N, C-alpha and C positions, 0 to 999 in steps of 0.2 A: 799781143795779141789779146783782144777779150774772147771769152768764151761766149756762146749763144747764150748760157744762161744771164750773163753780164748785160745782155742786150735783154732779154725776156721780162726780166724784172722791173726796171724803169719804165718799158714799154707799157707794162700791163698796168702799173700804176697811172699812166699817163691816160688811160682809157677808161679807170674806175675801177679796174679790177685788182681785188687786194692779192689774190696767190695767182698765179700763170708758171707754168713750167714745162717741162719734156711729158710729164705724165700728163698734161692738159692735152697737150699735142697727141699723144695716144689714142685720148676718148674722142678728138677731133678727126683723127684720121679713123678710126675706125667708123665714126658716123658718117662719115663722108664717103668711105666705099660700101658701106650697106645701102645708104641712099644713091649711089650710083650702078646698083644692082650685082655689086660685085657677093661673089657667093661667099655665106658666113664661113666656109670652111676654109677658104682661102684668107680670109682676113681671121680669123684664128690662128693662123700658122702662120702669117705675118707678123700677129701679136703677142708670139709663143705661146698661145694660153693652153692648158692641158684639156681643158672643155671647151666647146664650142657655145654652152651657156653662158659661161664667163664672159666670152666678147659678146653676147648680144644680151645679158642681162644687165650688166655691169658696166660695159665700154659704149655701147650705142646709144643714144639720145634722140628723142622726138627734134624734127628741125622746126622752127615756127622762121617766116619771116624777120623778127624783131631779132631772134638768137642769131640769125645769118648775118644780118648785117652787124651786130655787135662784133662777132667774130670777124667780119670782115674788116672791120675798124682796125683792131687788134695787129690783124696782119697786114694790113697796110701801114700802120704806124711802125711796127716791125721792121718790116723791109725798107721804110725809108730811114729808119734810124742805121740799120746796119750799112746803108750804103754810105752812109756819112760817117762810120768808124772807118779810121785809117786802118 
């Protein structure tokens, strides 16, 4: 059985990203949740940060249409590869 990292690394290279891993997913999750108007303290608790300023200052990022499209392409490729892996 392959680990998720085994799928993340080749998939990220396919879409032109040098590095992509679980830490990237933590940033994406934080950004997504804040964008969905989730209470910042809830996001902080989910990521197990001691201070909400870490969550908001370091883990959330501005979303642009181009950035969202690129992230969507990475996830689409990741899930397509995951479906093909036995």
